[in-house]
C-alpha positions in Angstrom: 35.5 62.6 194.7 37.6 61.1 197.5 36.7 64.1 199.8 33.0 63.5 199.3 33.4 59.8 199.8 35.2 60.3 203.1 32.7 62.9 204.3 29.8 60.6 203.6 31.7 57.7 205.2 32.3 59.8 208.4 28.7 61.1 208.4 27.3 57.5 208.2 29.7 56.3 210.9 28.8 59.2 213.2 25.1 58.5 212.7 25.7 55.2 214.5 23.1 52.5 214.7 19.8 53.9 213.5 16.3 52.4 213.6 15.2 54.5 210.7 16.4 55.0 207.2 19.2 57.4 206.1 18.5 59.2 202.8 21.5 60.2 200.7 21.3 62.5 197.7 24.3 63.6 195.7 23.9 66.5 193.2 26.6 67.6 190.8 26.2 71.3 190.0 28.3 73.3 187.5 30.3 74.9 190.3 29.9 72.5 193.3 28.9 69.1 194.5 26.2 68.9 197.1 25.8 66.0 199.5 22.5 65.8 201.3 22.1 63.3 204.1 18.9 62.9 206.2 19.1 60.9 209.4 15.6 59.7 210.3 16.4 58.4 213.8 15.7 61.3 216.1 17.8 64.3 217.0 21.6 63.8 217.4 23.5 66.5 219.2 26.9 65.1 218.1 26.0 64.9 214.4 27.9 65.7 212.2 31.1 64.8 213.9 34.2 67.0 214.2 35.8 64.8 211.6 33.1 65.6 209.1 33.4 69.3 209.8 37.2 69.2 209.4 37.0 67.3 206.1 34.5 69.8 204.7 36.8 72.6 205.7 39.8 70.9 204.1 37.8 70.6 200.9 37.0 74.4 201.1 33.3 73.6 201.5 30.4 74.5 203.8 28.3 72.4 206.1 24.7 73.1 207.2 22.7 71.1 209.7 18.9 71.4 210.2 16.4 69.5 212.2 13.4 68.8 210.0 10.2 68.3 212.1 8.8 64.8 211.6 11.8 63.8 209.5 15.0 64.0 211.5 18.4 65.7 211.1 19.5 66.9 207.7 23.1 67.5 206.8 24.0 69.4 203.6 27.6 69.7 202.5 28.7 71.8 199.5 32.1 71.3 198.1 33.5 73.3 195.2 34.3 71.3 192.0 37.6 73.2 191.6 39.7 74.2 194.7 41.3 77.6 194.9 45.1 77.4 194.6 45.0 74.1 192.7 47.9 73.5 190.4 47.2 73.1 186.7 
């Protein structure tokens, strides 16, 4: 949960001041947690930041970024609910 919180915090900070809304959806699947953030302020070449990408990698997740025509940039992060190598 802290990993997702920090990833969202970094994603919002790197979006900067926006004139449009930012949509956030969090989905808890049986195997992973999916964070979906849509930035509706126009294309951002520096989004997501390196910090977001590094945090996702530390959480053994994957990050995908799309530009949705007429909507904005969409960031989708998937983090496994159980990390490999975790101690019981």
